[in-house]
C-alpha positions in Angstrom: 2.1 12.1 -2.6 1.7 12.9 -6.3 -1.8 13.0 -7.6 -4.4 15.1 -9.5 -6.3 17.4 -7.2 -9.5 15.5 -7.9 -8.0 12.3 -6.4 -6.4 13.7 -3.2 -7.9 12.8 0.2 -9.2 15.8 2.0 -6.8 17.2 4.6 -3.8 15.0 3.6 -1.4 17.9 4.0 -2.4 18.3 7.7 -1.0 14.8 8.2 2.5 16.0 7.3 2.3 14.7 3.7 4.0 16.7 1.0 1.7 17.0 -2.0 2.7 17.4 -5.6 0.5 17.8 -8.7 3.5 17.4 -11.0 5.4 14.0 -11.4 8.7 15.6 -12.1 8.7 17.7 -9.0 7.4 14.9 -6.8 9.8 12.3 -8.0 13.0 14.3 -7.7 15.4 12.5 -5.4 13.0 9.7 -4.3 14.3 6.4 -2.9 11.1 4.5 -3.4 8.3 5.1 -5.9 5.0 3.4 -5.0 2.4 3.5 -7.7 -1.2 2.7 -6.9 -3.9 1.3 -9.1 -6.3 3.7 -10.7 -9.6 2.0 -9.9 -11.7 3.2 -12.7 -14.6 1.1 -11.5 -14.7 3.4 -8.4 -14.3 6.6 -10.3 -17.8 7.2 -11.4 -18.3 11.0 -11.3 -14.7 11.7 -10.6 -13.2 14.4 -12.8 -10.4 12.6 -14.5 -8.9 12.9 -17.9 -8.9 10.1 -20.4 -6.6 7.1 -19.6 -4.1 8.5 -22.2 -4.1 11.9 -20.6 -3.8 10.5 -17.1 -0.7 8.5 -18.2 0.8 11.5 -19.9 0.8 13.5 -16.6 0.8 10.8 -13.9 1.9 7.6 -15.4 5.4 6.3 -14.4 7.7 6.2 -17.4 11.4 5.5 -17.6 12.0 9.2 -18.3 10.1 10.2 -15.1 11.7 7.5 -13.0 15.1 8.9 -14.0 14.4 11.9 -11.8 14.4 9.7 -8.7 17.6 8.4 -7.2 19.5 6.1 -9.5 19.0 3.1 -7.1 15.3 3.9 -6.4 13.0 1.0 -6.4 9.5 0.8 -8.0 6.6 -0.8 -6.2 2.9 -1.4 -7.1 0.5 -3.6 -5.2 -1.2 -4.9 -8.4 -3.0 -5.5 -10.5 -1.4 -3.0 -12.7 -3.0 -1.0 -15.5 -0.1 -0.9 -17.9 0.0 2.2 -20.0 -2.2 4.0 -17.4 -0.4 4.0 -14.1 2.9 2.6 -15.2 4.8 1.8 -18.4 5.6 -1.8 -19.1 9.3 -1.0 -19.4 9.3 0.3 -15.9 7.1 -2.4 -14.4 9.4 -5.1 -15.9 12.6 -3.1 -15.5 15.6 -3.6 -13.3 14.3 -1.1 -10.6 11.0 -2.9 -10.2 10.4 -5.0 -7.1 6.7 -5.5 -8.0 6.8 -9.2 -8.5 8.5 -10.0 -5.2 6.2 -7.4 -3.5 3.1 -9.2 -4.7 4.5 -12.6 -4.0 5.6 -11.7 -0.4 2.4 -9.8 0.2 0.4 -13.0 -0.1 2.6 -14.8 2.5 2.4 -11.8 4.8 -1.4 -11.6 4.6 -1.7 -15.3 5.2 0.6 -15.0 8.3 -1.5 -12.1 9.7 -4.7 -14.0 9.1 -3.3 -17.1 10.8 -2.2 -15.0 13.8 -5.6 -13.4 14.0 -7.3 -16.7 13.8 -5.0 -18.1 16.6 -3.5 -20.9 14.4 0.1 -21.8 14.0 0.5 -21.8 10.2 
């Protein structure tokens, strides 16, 4: 997990999660990079830098992605804040599986809901 200290869940290290506060160190050798949406509407009172500063340190750029394995894939559940969490060139690049992830995610959620509802969809 790579995040600013102000956004980390309490006790995450006790769950066996390796924590990094530096993208370069955290991305080294990764197979999969999963970016999450920075939900600014829920960040009232959180100590965060500006969107530009956040992107500088924690946004996924092509240069940072190059530190992961050459065949690493990039995921993001959407919606994306381009230029805050992820650069457009990465989101739309050859390593991105974001569009299929979002597309299949809808079908998976529908199937789970149908199973929970007891229907044969």
